[in-house]
Residue, then its C-alpha position, 0 to 999 in steps of 0.5 A: m835778488t842782486i848781490t855784489a861779488t864780494q858778498l858772494k865770496q864772503q856769504t856763499y850761503l846766499l847761493d841757496r837762494a838761487v833755487k827760489e830766485d835768480i841772483q844777479v851778481t854785480k862787480r863795481d856796481r855793474p851787472f856781472v853774472v846771473i846765477v839761476d837754478a839748474h832746472r830753470y836753466e834747462e827750461l830756458l835752454e829748451n824754450q830757446k830751442e823751441e823758439k829756434r824751431d818755430t822761427k825756422a818753421l815760420f821762415e820755411a813757410f814764408k819762403k814757400e808762400s813767397k813764391n805766390v808774390s807777383v813782381l811788377e816790371d819796375k821790380s817792386i813787390d806788389l803786396c796786394k797780389v800776395d796769395e790770400e792763403m798766406y794769411s788764411d790762418i790769421f783772418 
């Protein structure tokens, strides 16, 4: 649902709809803020934290596995020599 800031000021009952759906408030025909239900907001925060933990874990695993990469004399990385264990869970 999209409403204008003026509508929100004049029709505060529209906030009740935020429980069912997100409300985008515009100002001068531009997106201004989004109003979400408090429960949904908590879910979004938890999802963000999980994604950060997952990303950190993947990065740590990459750093650990990247030690198995051989470097050629010309300082370029030979991707053919990456340890097969790095991709064993994918294939």
